[in-house]
C-alpha positions in Angstrom: -30.2 -156.6 -36.3 -28.7 -153.7 -34.3 -29.2 -150.3 -35.7 -26.4 -148.7 -37.7 -23.9 -146.9 -35.6 -20.7 -149.0 -35.8 -17.7 -146.8 -36.7 -18.3 -147.4 -40.4 -14.8 -146.8 -41.9 -13.0 -148.7 -39.1 -15.4 -151.7 -39.4 -15.1 -151.8 -43.1 -11.3 -151.7 -42.9 -11.3 -154.4 -40.4 -13.7 -156.7 -42.4 -11.6 -156.0 -45.5 -8.7 -157.9 -43.9 -8.6 -161.5 -45.3 -7.3 -162.9 -42.0 -10.2 -161.3 -40.1 -12.6 -162.9 -42.5 -10.9 -166.3 -42.1 -11.1 -166.0 -38.3 -14.8 -165.2 -38.4 -15.5 -168.1 -40.8 -13.3 -170.6 -38.9 -15.0 -169.7 -35.5 -18.6 -169.5 -36.8 -19.6 -173.0 -35.8 -16.8 -174.2 -33.5 -14.5 -172.3 -31.2 -10.9 -172.3 -32.2 -7.5 -171.7 -30.4 -5.1 -169.0 -31.6 -2.8 -171.7 -32.7 -5.4 -173.3 -35.0 -6.4 -169.8 -36.3 -2.7 -169.1 -37.0 -2.4 -172.2 -39.1 -5.6 -171.5 -41.0 -4.6 -167.9 -41.7 -1.0 -168.7 -42.5 0.3 -166.0 -40.1 2.1 -165.9 -36.8 0.3 -166.1 -33.4 1.0 -162.5 -32.6 -1.0 -161.3 -35.7 -3.9 -163.6 -34.7 -3.9 -162.2 -31.1 -3.9 -158.6 -32.5 -6.9 -159.4 -34.8 -8.7 -161.4 -32.0 -8.3 -158.3 -29.7 -9.8 -156.0 -32.4 -12.7 -158.4 -33.0 -13.4 -158.7 -29.2 -13.2 -154.9 -28.8 -16.1 -154.8 -31.4 -18.0 -157.6 -29.7 -17.7 -159.8 -32.8 -15.7 -162.6 -31.1 -16.0 -164.1 -27.6 -13.5 -166.2 -25.8 -13.9 -169.4 -23.8 -11.7 -171.0 -21.2 -10.7 -174.6 -22.1 -8.9 -177.3 -20.1 -6.5 -179.6 -21.9 -5.8 -183.2 -20.8 -2.6 -182.1 -19.1 -4.6 -179.7 -16.9 -3.5 -176.5 -18.5 -5.9 -173.8 -19.4 -6.1 -172.0 -22.7 -8.6 -169.9 -24.6 -10.6 -170.6 -27.7 -12.6 -168.1 -29.6 -16.0 -168.2 -31.3 -17.7 -165.6 -33.6 -20.7 -163.6 -32.4 -21.1 -162.1 -35.9 -24.2 -163.4 -37.6 -24.7 -160.8 -40.4 -23.4 -157.4 -41.6 -25.6 -155.2 -43.6 -24.1 -152.2 -45.5 -26.2 -149.5 -46.9 -24.8 -146.9 -49.2 -26.8 -143.7 -49.0 -26.4 -140.1 -50.2 -25.0 -139.2 -46.8 -22.5 -142.0 -46.7 -22.2 -145.6 -45.6 -24.3 -147.2 -42.8 -23.5 -150.5 -41.3 -25.8 -152.6 -39.1 -24.3 -155.6 -37.3 -26.4 -158.7 -36.2 -24.7 -160.5 -33.3 -25.4 -163.9 -31.9 -26.6 -163.9 -28.3 -24.0 -165.6 -26.1 -25.4 -168.9 -24.6 -25.3 -167.7 -21.0 -27.2 -164.5 -21.9 -29.7 -166.6 -23.9 -30.2 -169.0 -20.9 -30.7 -166.0 -18.5 -33.2 -164.3 -20.8 -35.2 -167.5 -21.3 -35.2 -168.2 -17.5 -36.4 -164.6 -16.8 -39.1 -164.9 -19.4 -40.2 -168.3 -17.9 -40.2 -167.2 -14.3 -41.3 -163.5 -15.0 
């Protein structure tokens, strides 16, 4: 788990959004397109794009380039968020975020450990 240090109020506000939570849940095990996430959230694509941008800015969501059968490219998104820990202390709220390691980074790390 990464040490506390996220902008606490902003992160709490972001995670309080029902659509954000839906996006994180829907992308936990399988990457999803904005169109699919829009349907699952019941909101328009522009709202999902805005939320996806906010989640990517916080490194909670990662995009993948996909190729459809017609040869067109589009993006899908998968969650990097594994766990959020919230501590209420006398000095305020501390948030620690545990993120999944992207597969490419994990491969590089394992390779370097093997060859190192």
